[in-house]
N, C-alpha and C positions, 0 to 999 in steps of 0.2 A: 504493501501499500504506498504510495507518495504523497508529499507532504500534501497535495495538494488538492487528495482524495477527503486527508483529514479536514481540513476548511467544508463550512457545514454552510450551506449556501445563504440563510441569515448572517453567519457570519461578518462580512463589507457593510451591512446595511447599520447592524447595531451599532461598530464601531465608529463606522460613518457621522448618523444621531448624532452618538454621543458626542463626538468631536464637532458638531453644527453644535451642538445647545452648550457646546463652551464655548464657543464663539458669540454667542449671540449675546452672556453679559459686555463682550469686550469690544463691539464692534454700541451697543447701545450709547459705550458709554462715550464714545466717539461726536454721539448727537447732541447726547442730554450732560448738564452739569449736575441731573438729580442722583445718576450711576457715579456711588462715589465705594468701589472695588478697592481693596486692595491686593498686592499680589496675596496677603494669605488667604484671601475670599475665595480665589480662582483656582486657589490650593486646595480647600476646602471641594469647590465645587470639583475637581476634577478626580480626588480621592474620592466623593462620591460616585461619581459617576462609572470610574473605573470597575467599584465595589459593585454595581450595582451589574455593572454589566459581563463582569466574570459569574456573579451569581446565575445571571439570565444562563451566560453559557454552560454553566451546570447545572443549571435545572433542566433545559434543553436533554440534556442526557437522559434522562427517567423517562423511566421505561410506559406508561399509558396517558393515554393524551389528555386524560381530564385532570390527572396526577401533576403533568406538568404543566397544562394552564393553570392550573391553584396552585403550584407553584411560580411561577412567571410572575402571577396574580398579586403573590403572596411578597414576592422581593421587591416590584415596585411599587407598590403597596407601602413598604416601607420606607423605600426610597425618597414617596413625597414624605410622610409623614415627617421626615428626615432632614429635607428641604425646609419646608415649616418650619418646623420649632429649629431652625439655623437663621430660618429671615428673621424669626421675634427675635433673637437671644439679640442681648446688647454688650 
């Protein structure tokens, strides 16, 4: 089995989507003064997106489709919860 065969079809869009989500605040900061993110904010978002992506990649290897869907939904729900909690932290 080659390395290309090990890459699942949805892996590239998943990681490209994560990269785009990381770029959105950077682009917004260029156009508005209300975006006051520092390097630590971008680092926290990068860690959150990396962790979420890795957990989704792991969940995609779970057997039955309903279990896989439930695991991915739980990972996404947890990521949204952490994102919301970080947004309200001072």
